[in-house]
N, C-alpha and C positions, 0 to 999 in steps of 0.2 A: 300338313300345316297345323300347328297347334294354335289354339285360340284361348283367350282368357274370358271368363264369364264372371260377372259380379252380380250377386243377387242377395236379396234380403230374406231372412227366414225368421219365423217365430223362435224365440229362445228355447221353448220346450222342444221344438222339432230339431233344432241344432244340438241340443243336449242329447236327444235320442240318437241322432246320427253319430255323435262322438262316442256314446256308450257302445253302440253296435260296432263301430270301427275299431274301438279298443278290443272288444271281445274277439273280433275276427282278425286282429293283428294287421289292420289296414289303415291307410291314412284316410282322412276325411274326404280328400279329393278322389281317391281310388274307390271308396264306397259310393260316392255320388255318381261317378262315371259308370260303375257297374249297375246302379239302379236305373240310370237313364238308358243304358244299353238294353237292360231287361224290359223296360217299359216300351222302348221302340220295337223290340222284337215282338212283343205282345200286340202292339198296334199293327205292325206289318203282317202278322199272322192271321188277322181277321179282316174280312172286307167290311165295308160300311153296313151291309145288310145284317151282319152278325153282331153289331155293336151292343145289342141288348141281350144276347144269349148268355154271357157270363152272369149277369144279374139274375136272369130267369133260372139258370142252372143252379145258382146259389140258393135262390128262393125255394126251388124244388127239393134240393138236398136238405135245406133247413127244415122244410115241412116234413120230409121223411124222417129226419132226426127227431123232431118233436113227437111224431106218431110213435116212433120206436121208444122214446123215453116214457111216453104215456103207457105203452104196453109193458115196459119194464116195471113201472110202478104197480100196474095191475097184477103182474106176476109175483112181485114181492109180497103184495097183500095175500095172494092165493098161497104162496109158499108159507107165510106166517100161519095162515089158517090150517094148512095141512100139517105143519109141525106141531101145532097145538093138538090137532086130532090124533096124530101119531103118538104123541106123549100120553094122551088120555087112553088110547087103546093099549099102549105098552103097560100102563099102570093097571088097566082092567085085566089084562092077561096075567100079570103077576098076582093080582088079587085072587083070580080064579084058580091059579096054580096052588096058592096057599090053602084055599078052601078045599081043594080036591084031596090034598094030602093029610088034612087034619080031620 
């Protein structure tokens, strides 16, 4: 049995729905049906005791990511320093080679 639902949406949300529907070659209705099915599957796959797990998991992953980005920044600084040192040593070797032969 098919039913009809009428609902109000913010114009910006409706515009986004239309954009995604067009990109995926779907109707607005098909996209909304798919989104509702997806949401209901997610709700049914969790029990009530697991309701906060996705947020906590997101928070943990976000914190891990932030630590990783901080470490990447530290390594970039270290790499820059090592490149400068390497360039200095390369010039020093060249300078000493010249002195040796003259």
